[in-house]
C-alpha positions in Angstrom: -0.1 0.2 -0.1 1.2 3.6 -0.8 1.5 6.5 1.6 -1.3 8.8 -1.0 -2.9 11.4 -0.6 -6.1 11.5 1.5 -9.4 13.5 1.7 -8.8 16.0 4.4 -11.6 16.0 7.3 -11.9 19.8 6.7 -12.8 19.6 3.0 -10.8 22.1 0.9 -9.3 23.9 3.9 -6.0 23.1 4.5 -4.9 21.2 8.0 -2.3 23.3 10.0 -1.1 21.0 13.2 0.9 23.1 15.6 3.3 20.5 17.4 5.3 20.6 20.4 8.2 18.3 21.3 10.0 18.3 25.0 10.6 14.7 25.7 14.3 15.5 26.4 16.6 18.5 26.1 15.2 20.1 23.2 12.3 22.8 22.9 10.6 22.5 19.8 7.4 23.9 18.1 6.7 23.3 14.7 3.6 24.4 12.1 3.0 21.4 9.4 0.8 21.6 6.5 -1.3 18.4 5.7 1.7 16.4 7.3 3.9 16.8 4.9 4.6 20.6 4.3 6.8 22.1 7.1 5.8 25.4 7.5 7.5 26.3 11.1 10.4 24.1 12.6 12.0 25.8 15.5 14.3 23.9 17.8 16.0 25.4 21.1 18.8 23.2 22.2 20.2 22.7 25.5 23.6 21.1 24.4 25.3 23.8 25.8 23.9 24.0 29.2 24.2 20.1 29.6 27.9 19.6 27.9 29.5 20.6 31.6 27.6 17.8 33.4 28.7 15.1 30.7 25.2 14.4 29.9 21.4 15.8 30.4 20.2 16.7 33.9 16.6 15.9 34.1 15.7 18.6 36.7 17.9 21.3 34.6 16.3 20.4 31.1 12.6 20.6 32.6 13.5 24.1 33.9 14.6 25.3 30.6 11.9 23.9 28.8 9.6 26.2 31.1 12.0 29.2 30.3 11.6 28.4 26.5 8.3 27.3 25.4 6.2 30.3 25.1 9.0 32.3 22.8 9.2 29.1 20.9 5.5 29.1 20.2 5.7 32.8 19.5 8.8 32.4 16.9 7.1 29.4 15.0 3.9 31.4 14.8 6.0 34.7 13.4 8.0 32.3 10.9 4.7 30.7 9.5 2.9 33.7 9.1 -0.3 32.5 10.5 -2.4 33.3 12.8 -3.8 31.0 15.9 -7.1 30.8 14.2 -5.7 29.1 11.1 -4.5 26.3 13.2 -6.5 22.8 13.0 -5.1 21.0 15.9 -2.6 20.7 18.7 0.0 17.9 18.7 2.4 17.2 21.9 5.0 14.4 22.3 3.2 12.4 25.3 6.0 9.7 25.8 8.5 8.4 26.1 11.0 10.9 27.9 12.1 12.6 30.7 8.8 12.8 32.7 9.0 16.5 34.0 10.3 17.7 30.4 6.8 16.0 28.6 5.1 17.7 31.4 6.1 21.2 30.2 5.2 20.7 26.5 2.0 18.4 27.7 1.1 21.9 29.9 1.5 24.2 27.0 -0.6 21.9 24.5 -3.3 21.3 26.8 -3.9 25.4 27.6 -3.7 26.2 23.6 -6.0 23.2 22.9 -8.4 24.4 25.8 -8.1 28.1 25.0 -8.4 27.7 21.1 -11.2 24.7 21.1 -8.9 22.9 19.0 -8.8 19.1 19.3 -5.7 17.7 21.3 -3.4 14.8 19.8 -1.3 13.2 21.9 2.0 11.4 20.0 4.6 8.6 20.5 7.9 10.2 20.5 9.6 7.0 18.1 6.4 6.9 16.2 7.4 10.7 15.2 10.6 9.6 14.5 9.3 7.1 12.4 7.0 9.3 10.4 9.7 12.2 10.1 10.6 10.4 6.9 6.8 11.2 5.6 8.3 14.8 5.2 10.9 13.3 2.7 9.0 11.1 0.7 5.5 8.9 0.3 6.0 6.0 2.5 4.9 2.0 1.3 3.8 -0.5 3.2 5.0 -2.9 4.8 8.1 -1.5 6.0 10.9 -1.8 8.3 12.4 1.2 10.3 15.6 1.1 12.1 15.4 3.7 15.0 18.6 4.8 16.8 18.3 7.5 19.1 19.7 8.4 22.3 17.9 6.1 24.6 16.6 3.6 21.8 17.5 1.2 19.2 14.9 -0.6 17.7 13.9 -2.9 14.7 10.2 -1.7 13.8 7.8 -3.5 11.3 5.1 -1.1 10.0 2.6 -3.5 8.4 0.0 -0.5 7.5 0.2 3.1 8.4 0.3 3.7 11.9 0.6 0.0 12.8 3.6 -0.9 14.7 5.6 -4.3 15.8 8.6 -4.0 17.4 10.5 -7.3 16.3 14.1 -6.1 17.6 15.1 -4.1 20.5 18.0 -3.3 22.6 18.8 -5.3 25.9 21.0 -3.2 27.4 22.7 0.4 26.3 21.0 1.8 23.2 23.8 2.7 20.2 23.4 6.2 21.0 24.3 5.8 25.1 27.3 3.5 23.7 28.4 6.4 21.5 28.3 9.1 24.2 29.9 6.8 26.7 32.9 5.6 24.6 33.2 9.2 23.5 33.4 10.1 27.3 36.0 7.1 28.0 38.0 8.8 24.9 38.2 12.1 26.4 35.4 13.6 23.8 33.0 16.6 24.4 29.5 15.7 25.0 27.4 14.6 22.8 29.8 12.1 21.4 28.1 11.0 18.7 29.3 13.3 16.0 33.1 13.2 17.4 33.3 9.4 17.1 31.4 9.8 13.6 34.4 12.3 12.5 37.4 10.7 14.2 36.2 7.1 12.4 36.3 9.1 9.0 39.6 10.3 9.5 41.2 7.5 10.8 43.4 5.2 8.4 42.9 1.9 10.5 40.7 0.5 13.1 41.3 -1.8 16.2 39.5 -5.1 16.4 36.6 -4.8 18.4 33.7 -7.7 18.9 30.5 -8.0 17.4 27.5 -9.0 19.4 24.9 -11.0 17.3 23.2 -12.7 20.1 21.0 -15.6 18.7 21.3 -16.8 15.1 17.5 -15.4 14.6 17.3 -12.5 17.1 16.9 -8.9 16.2 17.6 -7.6 19.4 20.8 -5.4 19.9 23.4 -5.4 22.8 26.1 -2.7 22.9 27.1 -2.7 26.6 29.7 -5.5 25.9 31.0 -3.4 23.3 31.5 -0.5 25.3 33.3 -2.8 28.2 35.7 -3.9 25.7 36.6 -0.5 25.0 37.2 0.5 28.2 39.0 -2.4 29.0 41.1 -1.9 25.9 41.8 1.8 27.0 42.5 0.8 30.7 45.0 -1.6 30.1 47.1 0.3 27.7 47.1 3.1 30.4 48.5 0.4 32.7 51.2 -0.1 30.5 52.2 3.7 30.4 50.8 3.6 26.9 47.9 6.4 25.5 45.8 5.0 22.4 45.0 7.1 19.6 41.3 7.9 19.7 40.9 7.6 16.0 41.5 3.9 15.4 39.5 3.1 18.6 36.9 5.6 17.2 36.5 3.8 14.0 36.8 0.1 15.5 33.8 1.0 17.9 31.7 2.6 14.9 32.4 -0.3 12.6 31.3 -2.7 15.4 28.1 -1.0 15.6 27.3 -0.2 12.3 27.7 -4.1 11.0 25.4 -5.2 13.6 22.4 -2.6 12.9 23.2 -3.1 8.8 23.2 -6.8 9.1 20.0 -7.0 11.2 18.1 -4.5 8.9 18.5 -5.9 6.4 17.9 -9.4 7.7 14.6 -8.0 9.0 13.3 -6.3 5.6 14.2 -9.6 3.7 12.2 -11.6 6.5 9.1 -9.3 6.5 8.8 -8.2 2.8 9.5 -4.7 3.5 9.3 -2.7 0.6 11.3 0.4 2.4 14.1 0.7 5.0 13.7 3.6 6.9 16.3 5.1 9.0 15.3 7.1 12.2 16.6 8.8 15.3 19.3 11.2 16.1 22.0 8.1 15.2 20.5 8.3 11.6 22.6 11.5 11.4 25.7 9.3 11.7 27.4 9.5 8.0 28.9 5.9 8.2 25.7 4.6 9.1 23.7 6.4 6.4 26.6 5.2 4.1 26.6 1.6 4.8 22.7 1.2 5.1 22.5 3.0 1.7 25.0 0.6 -0.1 23.8 -2.5 1.5 20.0 -1.2 0.2 21.3 -0.4 -3.3 22.4 -4.1 -3.4 19.3 -5.6 -2.2 17.2 -3.2 -4.6 15.4 -1.7 -1.5 14.8 1.8 -1.3 16.4 3.6 1.8 14.7 6.5 3.1 16.5 8.8 5.5 15.5 11.9 6.6 17.9 15.4 6.5 19.9 15.9 9.5 17.8 18.8 10.6 14.8 15.9 11.2 17.0 13.1 12.6 17.4 15.0 15.8 14.4 15.4 18.1 11.9 18.4 16.4 8.2 19.3 16.3 7.8 19.0 13.0 8.3 14.8 13.4 5.4 14.9 16.0 3.1 16.9 13.7 3.7 14.3 11.0 3.0 11.2 13.1 -0.2 13.4 14.5 -1.6 13.9 11.0 -2.5 10.0 11.2 -4.4 10.3 13.8 -6.0 13.7 12.7 -7.8 12.4 9.7 -8.9 9.3 11.7 -10.4 11.9 14.3 -8.5 10.0 16.8 -8.4 12.7 19.6 -6.7 12.5 23.0 -8.5 13.9 26.1 -7.4 17.0 27.9 -6.4 14.8 31.2 -3.9 13.0 29.2 -0.9 12.2 31.1 2.9 12.0 30.4 4.0 8.2 30.1 7.7 8.5 30.2 7.7 4.6 29.5 5.1 4.8 26.5 4.8 1.8 24.5 4.7 2.0 20.6 2.5 -0.4 19.8 -0.5 0.8 21.6 0.6 4.6 20.6 
């Protein structure tokens, strides 16, 4: 089935969904027309605030959201040149994420929906990452999506629009977490992923590191052992009075992660008859991963759909894109919905 055009429930009037994303440390507000055209997508990052701590501090993140959310709403409306009366619905990330951060976005979304008498649509954060790809090109079902973000590494089978089945997930550290922890061990700044990717591309050689394949038929992932192997190797070198060059270590680590992600993704596409492979999540910005998956998909004759880097990291446009699926079906949320930090994708 192809993700084609549908008749708007408002007739010929465009559907403008204002979406709010505050699941972690980005405060984002976007307005998307008819589920596909980004009118505004404003993002305020807290990276500089959390860099000194080496990671996201939940209490600090939620306070920064409180300070920023009103300005981001005004900015999105200004950039879009729309009026509040032009909006069709208000969407918001309901979960998963940091509970304090989620609550800030939910409070703002509920206030807008109530005051403007507009429908409220709660959205699963990972559904947003998957449907960020719909802002790039039409989707064809069934498809398989590889989701690689800070706290998630999952293979998701999407049999039809909005119907998700997780067929593989991390058993310990997600890929993004492993990148940050290895980067910290190498003395690299937070967030570590971009620095690992850069060093890996510049290095002429790679140290050999293990691949965690798990059971032969498993689509699950495990990166904790790989992270421990890097730490052990660095500690052993320091005990000998040596200091390993970070480039070969970064390349060996990244190649190990990419080998496993690529092999399991392609095996899932073959097993489930996926017409497309979607890449989603913050780690989807990794150039090494994008290039390896592109080569594997080209060899297999399967289209790879990857959003631009600006839509890989957390943003509200992806939340609006996912919300549009619910808006078409009139699947609105009550005003008393709660933040769900452990929200399940299959029941979104």
